[in-house]
C-alpha positions as CSV (number, residue, x, y, z in Angstrom):
1,X,-0.3,0.0,-0.1
2,X,1.3,3.4,-0.7
3,X,1.9,5.6,1.9
4,X,0.2,8.9,1.9
5,X,1.9,11.9,1.5
6,X,2.6,14.3,4.2
7,X,1.1,17.8,3.8
8,X,4.3,20.1,2.8
9,X,4.4,23.2,5.2
10,X,7.0,26.2,5.7
11,X,7.9,24.2,9.0
12,X,8.5,21.0,7.7
13,X,10.7,22.8,5.3
14,X,13.2,25.3,7.5
15,X,12.0,24.0,10.8
16,X,9.6,24.5,13.3
17,X,10.0,28.3,14.1
18,X,9.1,28.5,17.5
19,X,11.7,25.7,17.9
20,X,14.1,27.6,16.1
21,X,14.1,31.0,18.4
22,X,14.8,28.5,21.2
23,X,18.0,26.4,20.5
24,X,19.3,24.6,23.5
25,X,22.2,26.4,25.5
26,X,24.6,23.4,24.3
27,X,23.8,24.7,21.1
28,X,23.7,28.3,21.3
29,X,27.5,27.8,23.2
30,X,28.2,25.7,20.4
31,X,27.4,28.1,17.7
32,X,29.1,31.4,19.7
33,X,32.1,29.2,20.1
34,X,32.2,28.4,16.4
35,X,31.6,32.3,15.8
36,X,34.2,33.7,17.8
37,X,36.4,30.7,16.2
38,X,36.1,31.8,12.8
39,X,36.6,35.4,13.3
40,X,40.3,34.9,15.3
41,X,40.7,32.5,12.6
42,X,40.7,35.0,10.0
43,X,42.2,37.5,12.1
44,X,45.3,35.3,12.4
45,X,45.7,34.6,8.9
46,X,45.4,38.4,8.1
47,X,48.1,39.1,11.1
48,X,50.7,35.9,9.7
49,X,50.8,37.1,6.4
50,X,48.6,34.0,4.9
51,X,46.7,36.2,2.8
52,X,47.7,35.5,-0.5
53,X,48.3,37.9,-3.2
54,X,45.2,37.4,-5.1
55,X,43.0,37.6,-2.3
56,X,41.6,40.7,-0.1
57,X,42.9,41.5,3.4
58,X,40.2,40.9,6.2
59,X,38.5,43.7,6.7
60,X,34.9,44.5,9.1
61,X,32.7,43.0,6.3
62,X,34.9,39.8,6.0
63,X,34.5,39.4,10.2
64,X,30.4,39.5,9.7
65,X,30.7,37.3,6.9
66,X,32.9,35.0,9.2
67,X,30.2,35.3,11.9
68,X,27.2,35.1,9.5
69,X,28.3,31.8,8.6
70,X,29.2,29.9,12.1
71,X,26.8,31.4,14.5
72,X,23.5,29.9,12.7
73,X,25.5,26.5,13.7
74,X,23.7,27.1,17.1
75,X,20.0,26.5,14.7
76,X,21.2,23.5,13.0
77,X,19.0,21.1,14.9
78,X,15.6,23.2,14.7
79,X,16.4,25.4,11.9
80,X,19.0,23.4,9.4
81,X,17.6,25.0,6.0
82,X,18.0,28.2,7.4
83,X,21.5,27.6,8.5
84,X,22.3,26.0,5.0
85,X,21.0,29.6,3.3
86,X,22.7,31.9,5.8
87,X,26.2,29.8,5.3
88,X,26.0,29.2,1.8
89,X,25.2,32.8,1.7
90,X,28.2,34.2,3.6
91,X,30.2,31.7,1.7
92,X,29.3,33.2,-1.7
93,X,29.7,36.7,-0.7
94,X,33.1,36.4,0.9
95,X,34.5,34.2,-2.4
96,X,33.3,37.0,-4.7
97,X,35.0,39.6,-2.4
98,X,38.2,37.4,-2.7
99,X,38.6,37.4,1.2
100,X,40.8,34.2,2.3
101,X,38.9,30.9,3.4
102,X,39.0,30.2,7.1
103,X,37.3,27.6,9.3
104,X,33.6,29.4,8.6
105,X,33.5,27.3,5.6
106,X,32.7,24.3,8.1
107,X,29.5,25.8,8.6
108,X,28.4,24.8,5.4
109,X,29.0,21.2,5.6
110,X,27.1,21.0,9.4
111,X,24.3,22.4,7.2
112,X,24.4,19.8,5.4
113,X,24.8,17.1,8.2
114,X,22.1,19.0,9.7
115,X,19.7,18.9,6.6
116,X,20.3,15.1,6.2
117,X,19.7,14.4,9.7
118,X,16.7,16.4,10.4
119,X,14.7,16.2,7.4
120,X,12.6,13.4,6.2
121,X,14.0,10.8,3.4
122,X,11.9,12.7,0.8
123,X,12.5,16.1,1.9
124,X,16.1,16.3,2.5
125,X,17.7,15.1,-1.0
126,X,15.6,17.9,-2.5
127,X,16.9,20.3,0.0
128,X,20.2,19.1,-0.1
129,X,21.3,18.5,-3.6
130,X,20.6,22.4,-4.6
131,X,23.4,23.5,-2.4
132,X,25.4,21.1,-3.1
133,X,25.4,21.3,-6.9
134,X,25.2,25.0,-6.3
135,X,28.1,25.2,-4.1
136,X,30.5,22.7,-6.6
137,X,28.9,24.7,-9.6
138,X,30.0,28.6,-7.9
139,X,33.3,26.6,-7.3
140,X,33.7,25.6,-11.0
141,X,33.0,29.0,-12.2
142,X,36.0,30.0,-9.8
143,X,38.1,28.0,-11.3
144,X,38.0,30.1,-14.5
145,X,38.7,33.5,-12.6
146,X,41.0,32.3,-9.7
147,X,44.0,30.5,-10.5
148,X,44.2,28.5,-7.4
149,X,41.1,27.0,-8.2
150,X,41.6,23.9,-10.0
151,X,39.8,20.2,-10.2
152,X,41.4,19.0,-7.2
153,X,39.7,22.0,-5.2
154,X,36.7,21.3,-7.2
155,X,36.5,17.8,-6.3
156,X,37.3,18.2,-2.7
157,X,34.8,20.9,-2.4
158,X,31.9,18.4,-3.7
159,X,33.2,15.3,-1.6
160,X,33.4,17.7,1.3
161,X,29.5,18.6,0.8
162,X,28.7,15.2,-0.3
163,X,30.2,13.2,2.8
164,X,28.8,15.3,5.8
165,X,25.0,14.6,4.1
166,X,25.6,11.0,3.5
167,X,26.6,10.7,7.2
168,X,23.8,12.8,8.1
169,X,21.4,10.2,6.1
170,X,23.2,7.4,8.2
171,X,22.5,9.2,11.2
172,X,18.9,9.6,10.2
173,X,18.1,6.1,9.4
174,X,19.3,4.9,12.4
175,X,17.5,7.2,14.9
176,X,14.6,6.2,12.9
177,X,14.8,2.6,13.6
178,X,15.8,3.0,16.9
179,X,12.7,5.5,17.3
180,X,10.5,2.9,15.5
181,X,11.7,0.2,17.9
182,X,10.7,2.5,21.2
183,X,7.5,2.7,19.7
184,X,7.2,-0.9,18.9
185,X,7.8,-1.3,22.6
186,X,5.6,1.0,23.5
187,X,2.8,-0.3,21.3
188,X,3.6,-4.1,22.6
189,X,3.6,-2.8,26.4
190,X,0.5,-0.5,25.8
191,X,-1.2,-4.0,24.0
192,X,0.0,-6.0,27.1
193,X,-1.6,-3.8,29.7
194,X,-4.5,-3.7,27.7
195,X,-4.9,-7.7,27.3
196,X,-4.1,-7.8,31.2
197,X,-6.9,-5.5,32.0
198,X,-9.2,-7.3,29.6
199,X,-8.0,-10.2,31.6
200,X,-8.8,-8.8,35.1
201,X,-12.1,-7.8,33.8
202,X,-12.8,-11.1,32.8
203,X,-11.7,-12.6,36.0
204,X,-13.9,-10.3,38.1
205,X,-16.6,-11.0,35.9
206,X,-16.3,-14.6,36.3
207,X,-15.5,-14.2,40.2
208,X,-18.3,-12.3,40.7
209,X,-20.7,-14.6,38.5
210,X,-19.8,-17.2,40.4
211,X,-20.4,-15.2,44.0
212,X,-23.7,-14.4,43.0
213,X,-24.9,-18.0,41.9
214,X,-23.1,-19.3,45.1
215,X,-24.6,-16.7,47.5
216,X,-28.0,-16.3,45.9
217,X,-29.1,-20.3,45.8
218,X,-27.7,-20.7,49.5
219,X,-29.8,-17.4,50.6
220,X,-32.6,-18.1,48.9
221,X,-33.1,-21.4,50.2
222,X,-32.0,-20.1,53.9
223,X,-34.6,-17.3,53.4
224,X,-37.6,-19.5,53.0
225,X,-36.7,-22.2,55.2
226,X,-36.4,-19.7,58.2
227,X,-39.6,-18.2,56.9
228,X,-41.1,-21.5,57.2
229,X,-39.2,-22.5,60.5
230,X,-40.8,-19.3,62.1
231,X,-44.3,-20.2,60.6
232,X,-44.7,-23.5,62.4
233,X,-42.1,-23.4,65.3
234,X,-45.3,-23.4,67.4
235,X,-47.7,-25.7,65.8
236,X,-45.1,-28.1,64.6
237,X,-41.8,-28.0,66.2
238,X,-40.8,-31.3,64.3
239,X,-41.2,-29.6,60.9
240,X,-39.3,-26.3,62.2
241,X,-36.3,-28.5,63.4
242,X,-36.4,-30.0,59.7
243,X,-36.4,-26.2,58.4
244,X,-33.6,-25.3,60.4
245,X,-31.8,-28.4,59.6
246,X,-32.0,-27.3,56.0
247,X,-30.8,-23.9,56.8
248,X,-27.8,-25.5,58.6
249,X,-27.0,-27.5,55.4
250,X,-27.6,-24.7,52.9
251,X,-25.1,-22.4,55.0
252,X,-22.8,-25.3,55.2
253,X,-22.9,-25.6,51.7
254,X,-22.4,-21.9,51.2
255,X,-19.0,-22.0,53.4
256,X,-18.0,-24.9,51.5
257,X,-18.6,-23.0,47.9
258,X,-17.1,-20.0,49.3
259,X,-14.1,-21.5,50.5
260,X,-13.5,-22.9,46.8
261,X,-13.9,-19.4,45.6
262,X,-11.2,-18.5,47.9
263,X,-8.9,-21.3,46.7
264,X,-9.6,-20.7,43.0
265,X,-8.0,-17.0,44.3
266,X,-5.0,-18.4,46.0
267,X,-1.9,-19.1,44.4
268,X,-1.2,-21.8,42.0
269,X,1.7,-23.0,45.0
270,X,-0.9,-23.5,47.2
271,X,-3.5,-26.0,46.0
272,X,-4.6,-27.3,49.2
273,X,-7.7,-25.2,49.5
274,X,-8.7,-25.5,46.2
275,X,-11.8,-28.0,45.4
276,X,-13.6,-29.8,42.5
277,X,-15.7,-27.5,40.1
278,X,-19.6,-28.3,40.8
279,X,-20.9,-29.8,37.7
280,X,-23.9,-32.1,36.6
281,X,-22.9,-35.0,38.4
282,X,-24.2,-32.8,41.6
283,X,-27.8,-32.2,40.0
284,X,-29.5,-34.9,42.1
285,X,-28.3,-33.3,45.4
286,X,-29.3,-29.7,44.2
287,X,-32.8,-31.2,43.3
288,X,-33.2,-32.6,46.6
289,X,-32.3,-29.4,48.2
290,X,-35.0,-27.4,46.5
291,X,-37.4,-30.2,47.0
292,X,-36.8,-29.8,50.7
293,X,-37.1,-25.7,50.8
294,X,-40.3,-26.2,49.1
295,X,-39.8,-26.3,45.3
296,X,-41.2,-29.5,43.7
297,X,-38.9,-30.3,40.7
298,X,-39.2,-32.9,38.2
299,X,-35.8,-34.1,36.1
300,X,-36.0,-35.8,32.5
301,X,-32.9,-36.9,30.5
302,X,-32.2,-37.7,27.1
303,X,-29.8,-38.4,25.0
304,X,-26.7,-40.3,25.8
305,X,-25.3,-38.9,29.1
306,X,-21.2,-38.6,29.2
307,X,-18.8,-36.6,30.8
308,X,-18.7,-32.9,29.4
309,X,-15.9,-30.7,29.0
310,X,-15.4,-28.7,32.3
311,X,-16.3,-25.2,31.2
312,X,-19.9,-26.7,29.9
313,X,-20.2,-29.0,33.1
314,X,-19.3,-26.2,35.1
315,X,-21.8,-23.3,33.3
316,X,-24.6,-25.9,32.7
317,X,-24.7,-26.5,36.6
318,X,-24.9,-22.8,37.5
319,X,-27.5,-22.0,34.9
320,X,-29.6,-24.8,36.4
321,X,-28.9,-23.7,39.7
322,X,-29.6,-20.2,39.0
323,X,-33.0,-20.9,37.2
324,X,-34.6,-23.2,39.8
325,X,-33.4,-20.4,42.9
326,X,-35.4,-17.9,40.7
327,X,-38.2,-20.2,40.7
328,X,-38.2,-20.5,44.3
329,X,-37.9,-17.3,44.9
330,X,-40.5,-15.9,42.8
331,X,-42.7,-18.5,41.8
332,X,-44.7,-18.6,45.1
333,X,-45.8,-21.1,47.2
334,X,-46.6,-24.8,45.8
335,X,-44.4,-24.0,42.4
336,X,-43.3,-26.7,40.6
337,X,-40.4,-27.3,38.1
338,X,-39.6,-29.2,35.2
339,X,-35.8,-29.5,34.5
340,X,-35.3,-31.3,30.7
341,X,-31.8,-32.0,29.5
342,X,-30.9,-33.3,26.2
343,X,-27.5,-34.9,25.1
344,X,-27.0,-34.4,21.6
345,X,-24.3,-35.5,19.5
346,X,-22.7,-31.5,19.2
347,X,-25.2,-29.6,21.7
348,X,-26.8,-29.8,25.3
349,X,-30.1,-28.5,25.7
350,X,-31.3,-27.3,29.2
351,X,-35.0,-26.5,29.4
352,X,-36.2,-25.0,32.8
353,X,-39.9,-24.3,33.1
354,X,-42.4,-23.2,36.2
355,X,-45.8,-22.6,37.0
356,X,-45.2,-20.0,39.3
357,X,-47.1,-16.9,39.6
358,X,-43.7,-14.8,39.7
359,X,-42.3,-14.2,36.2
360,X,-43.5,-10.8,36.6
361,X,-41.4,-10.2,39.4
362,X,-38.4,-11.3,38.8
363,X,-37.0,-8.5,36.4
364,X,-35.7,-11.6,34.6
365,X,-38.1,-11.0,31.2
366,X,-36.2,-7.7,30.2
367,X,-33.0,-8.7,30.7
368,X,-32.4,-6.5,34.0
369,X,-32.1,-9.0,36.6
370,X,-28.4,-9.7,37.5
371,X,-29.1,-13.6,38.1
372,X,-30.7,-13.4,34.3
373,X,-27.6,-11.8,33.2
374,X,-25.1,-13.8,34.6
375,X,-26.7,-17.0,32.8
376,X,-26.9,-15.4,29.5
377,X,-22.8,-14.6,30.1
378,X,-22.3,-18.0,30.8
379,X,-23.8,-19.1,27.9
380,X,-22.3,-16.7,25.5
381,X,-19.1,-17.5,26.9
382,X,-19.3,-21.0,25.6
383,X,-20.9,-19.6,22.3
384,X,-24.2,-20.9,23.0
385,X,-27.8,-19.2,23.5
386,X,-29.9,-18.6,26.5
387,X,-33.5,-17.4,26.2
388,X,-35.7,-16.5,29.0
389,X,-39.3,-15.1,29.3
390,X,-42.8,-15.4,30.8
391,X,-44.9,-18.8,29.6
392,X,-48.0,-17.6,27.7
393,X,-50.0,-20.0,30.2
394,X,-48.0,-18.7,33.2
395,X,-45.0,-19.3,34.5
396,X,-41.2,-18.9,33.4
397,X,-39.2,-20.8,31.2
398,X,-35.6,-20.7,30.5
399,X,-34.0,-22.5,27.6
400,X,-30.1,-22.9,27.1
401,X,-28.2,-24.6,24.2
402,X,-24.5,-25.0,24.6
403,X,-22.1,-26.4,22.0
404,X,-20.1,-29.2,23.4
405,X,-16.9,-28.0,22.5
406,X,-14.6,-25.4,24.2
407,X,-14.6,-22.1,22.0
């Protein structure tokens, strides 16, 4: 895919003007040092008699031109093209005035390096080559008017301009690769953090779902049994004792489940607190518990009963548990529930219906109940479906289809 061209802007060519006003202290010190060195060098050439017969002795303009070529080096990283323009202009004017060449010519070389280093891959050659060819061409013209300029000087000038440009391109590419690697590292870290957060949210949801099912079921049984015991404690102490025993058993079951959940949350290095996850093999115990709490439950099973994948086994049990608990909680007295489990080759179907009168009060038919939401999440997690709605003739129905493969 072809990359979209970035729009050309003035700041993209000559550097950000806001940055160009604020070079670092080190850059300013370098520019001032270079300018002072150029002036001192030019003065030394003049004082030591190093001015050729064909050259003009340095005067005030010569020193100004030396500063013009050297001082802008301080802006080499923020405005490299401006540095190249000023250094080149100072060099050309100095040569036209036939002033001796000092170290200020280094400003042009620094400008070539800075252009290659700071501009992008497309703009750098378009900006640098006009300067390189222009200065080389100007030097070639000087060969016809100045006796000390020959082909060697022209070649050295071209090579002297090209070499810093190539070094700058190499440094630019290395910096770009380093920045790309750092960016990739940041993106990888960001993605890993997002994955960790997603895993944490999923684990929190799973734990909340498990806690809801465990606590809601056992608390419902305990509440209903406590109410029954309170009603019959004076007339029928034996039935009250049975209800209290059921409360004790439900509380004991809740403690076991809570310990199991805490065991799941412990580190893997401490497996002593872990306990097996409940599955359909515990259905009969669940049904007996619901019957003792007052819910009449009939179960039918069709198909070839066989061990299920652990995830399907656990979530099928929890869906049945929550469905029967809702029937007990909302169905009213004398509610009867029917549980039908059908094993197919590639699917498990669970159908829980009741004839209670509490469907309108469940907050479940519109998906607002936390229990129903948890059941739907369990089915969706296994790529299954769950439909829950009041029955036309009264009561409530929860139908679940779970694929018998791990998603």
